C-alpha atoms as one frame of an Amber mdcrd trajectory, in Angstrom:
protein
  13.922 -11.471  26.927  10.764 -12.099  25.046   8.652 -14.204  27.341   7.577
 -17.483  25.683   6.489 -18.890  28.846   3.113 -19.533  28.020   3.950 -20.894
  24.531   2.176 -18.668  22.004   2.351 -14.784  22.306  -0.006 -12.513  20.201
   2.202 -10.303  16.768   0.323  -7.401  16.047   0.965  -6.762  12.135   1.606
  -3.070  10.626   1.943  -1.560   7.505   4.987   0.084   7.580   3.810   2.588
   4.534   0.603   3.334   5.645   0.669   2.301   9.872  -2.369   0.728   9.104
  -3.040  -2.714  11.704  -2.755  -5.457   8.701  -3.780  -8.669  11.406  -3.446
  -9.906  14.418  -1.828 -13.748  14.951   0.279 -15.836  17.058   3.828 -16.441
  17.574   5.779 -19.823  19.494   9.466 -19.546  19.741   9.805 -21.291  17.033
   8.049 -18.908  14.877   9.767 -16.049  15.877  12.734 -17.740  15.477  12.255
 -18.373  12.385  11.040 -14.919  11.412  14.220 -13.544  12.583  15.999 -15.768
  10.188  13.928 -15.549   6.748  12.820 -11.856   7.495   9.401 -12.764   6.467
   6.449 -13.237   9.408   5.686 -16.840  10.651   3.079 -17.649  12.585   1.243
 -20.658  14.460  -1.844 -22.064  13.596  -3.623 -22.699  16.737  -6.393 -24.442
  14.846  -3.966 -26.662  12.950  -1.056 -26.768  15.364   1.288 -25.819  13.220
   4.122 -23.160  11.762   2.448 -21.222   8.873   4.741 -18.684   6.788   2.335
 -15.880   5.729   1.691 -16.110   1.469   3.347 -18.902   1.559   0.490 -20.293
  -0.913  -1.132 -16.672  -1.825   1.814 -15.104  -2.426   1.152 -12.190  -0.398
   4.068 -12.618   1.825   5.596  -9.821   3.956   8.779  -8.852   4.476   9.590
  -7.564   8.297  11.186  -4.126   8.703  11.320  -4.106  12.421  10.074  -5.913
  15.278   9.293  -3.995  18.732   7.977  -5.631  21.968   6.163  -4.155  24.916
   7.049  -3.099  28.023   5.901  -6.850  29.506   7.517  -8.526  26.649   5.174
 -10.558  25.934   3.038  -8.925  22.786   5.362  -8.189  19.317   4.960  -5.117
  17.275   5.626  -5.958  13.649   6.121  -3.438  11.155   6.133  -4.809   7.434
   6.187  -3.994   3.917   3.363  -6.404   2.438   3.749  -7.648  -0.961  -0.262
  -7.782  -1.377  -3.293  -8.185   0.572  -2.679  -9.522   3.948  -6.640 -10.842
   4.552  -7.542 -14.239   2.704 -10.695 -12.287   1.761  -8.736  -9.909  -0.721
  -9.007  -7.102   1.173  -5.591  -4.976   2.363  -6.181  -5.329   6.567  -8.063
  -8.158   8.505  -9.826  -5.419  10.215 -11.736  -4.076   7.815 -15.723  -4.380
   9.526 -16.805  -1.481  11.598 -18.572  -1.859  14.745 -18.438   2.093  15.546
 -17.158   4.214  13.348 -17.013   8.012  13.526 -17.649   9.464  10.149 -14.356
  10.767   8.249 -12.139   8.774  10.866  -9.979   7.310   8.334  -8.993  10.378
   6.644  -6.612  10.981   9.639  -4.650   7.932   8.393  -4.655   8.519   4.834
  -1.726   9.908   2.737  -2.585  12.882   0.530  -2.663  10.635  -2.775  -5.215
   8.269  -0.996  -7.492  11.439   0.032  -6.681  12.661  -3.658  -7.826   9.659
  -5.464 -11.126   8.816  -3.025 -11.916  12.621  -4.020 -11.627  11.837  -7.676
 -13.766   8.615  -7.228 -16.095   9.996  -5.150 -16.821  12.305  -8.508 -17.820
   9.527  -9.975 -20.995   8.848  -8.399 -21.503  12.348  -6.960 -21.756  14.772
  -9.528 -20.765  18.383  -8.765 -21.725  21.127 -10.772 -18.460  23.055 -12.656
 -16.182  20.281 -11.138 -13.225  19.917 -13.439 -13.353  16.140 -12.708 -16.636
  15.502 -13.818 -15.744  17.320 -17.059 -13.009  14.891 -17.770 -15.194  11.638
 -17.006 -17.897  13.141 -18.873 -15.423  13.748 -22.010 -13.769  10.065 -21.693
 -10.728   8.245 -21.991  -9.329  10.486 -25.032  -9.253  13.821 -23.299  -8.274
  12.082 -20.213  -5.344  10.618 -21.965  -4.348  13.878 -23.945  -4.474  15.519
 -21.036  -1.701  12.973 -19.337   0.056  13.217 -22.208   0.375  17.412 -22.178
   0.923  16.912 -18.206   3.838  14.870 -19.043   5.684  16.599 -21.647   5.216
  20.115 -19.095   6.585  18.444 -16.472   9.996  17.642 -18.748   9.922  21.263
 -19.666   9.998  22.353 -16.262  12.811  20.076 -16.049  15.079  21.291 -18.550
  14.227  24.756 -16.871  15.569  23.920 -13.940  12.658  25.291 -12.113  11.569
  23.584  -8.922   8.224  25.298  -8.257   7.649  24.768 -11.923   8.125  21.081
 -11.389   6.715  20.613  -8.357   3.084  22.111  -9.781   3.552  20.424 -12.954
   4.072  16.994 -11.493   1.027  17.654  -8.983  -1.027  18.259 -12.359   0.161
  15.204 -13.435  -0.118  13.144 -10.909  -3.820  13.989 -10.681  -4.396  13.605
 -14.242  -3.531   9.934 -13.891  -5.149   9.148 -10.980  -8.432  10.352 -12.584
  -7.092   7.540 -15.654  -7.119   5.009 -13.004 -10.537   6.032 -11.504 -11.835
   6.226 -15.550 -10.456   2.522 -15.661 -11.530   1.612 -12.350  -7.993   0.299
 -11.068  -7.613   1.470  -7.490  -4.605   2.865  -6.250  -3.730   0.153  -3.794
  -3.322  -1.997  -6.760  -0.458   0.801  -8.466   0.853   0.421  -4.478   1.206
  -3.240  -4.215   2.821  -3.704  -7.852   5.336  -1.174  -7.017   6.295  -2.659
  -3.923   6.672  -5.965  -5.355   9.206  -4.402  -7.997  10.922  -2.589  -5.432
  11.608  -5.293  -3.168  13.025  -7.706  -6.036  16.480  -8.255  -5.941  19.462
  -7.666  -8.618  20.231  -5.058 -10.873  19.427  -4.504 -14.223  21.707  -2.360
 -17.256  19.790  -0.206 -20.125  16.577   0.986 -20.537  13.261  -1.550 -20.387
   9.511  -1.604 -20.665   8.851  -2.082 -17.270  11.502  -1.399 -14.562  11.449
  -4.172 -12.157  14.758  -4.066 -10.245  15.788  -0.623  -9.265
């Protein structure tokens, strides 16, 4: 049984996809019950002395995936699917101000997609001799767009050949060139992830082909 005897307990909010700690807030019994009832995070504001539903104003809500308690049952660990940035500043997480940080410590928690995108973005400001990525940036969007189209066609050919290794290789090439296109357009990978999360969590079904897949 969760211990609300002191009124408020801390709730640590974690992104279920990245395991990043997004925020720390407090819950009372009513906020906890509302969280269970709505499957969205509710907290108690100590400054305003009232309940608040995360994202009710901004739209950046948090869908609850799982809730755990610690050994003393007086702290909550809540895994969520965030539908946008968590921090009011627009940052993905409220914990974005380093005090002491070891070099490259973030690489241990980053997905391979994020690592690849970071490397591509780095090439825009730190040119490396004989770098294919720098070659694409120098040629511009026409060359990058052409490569995306070419790689997409090769993915289809590989699929028709029913060759698993070929499909994996061609899909990897396609994703890389799409990432270069995003970087050239100054679009962060997180924005794509947030858009996909919003679409994935929409309810209902749709039939037929659509320009945008909003119901999966």
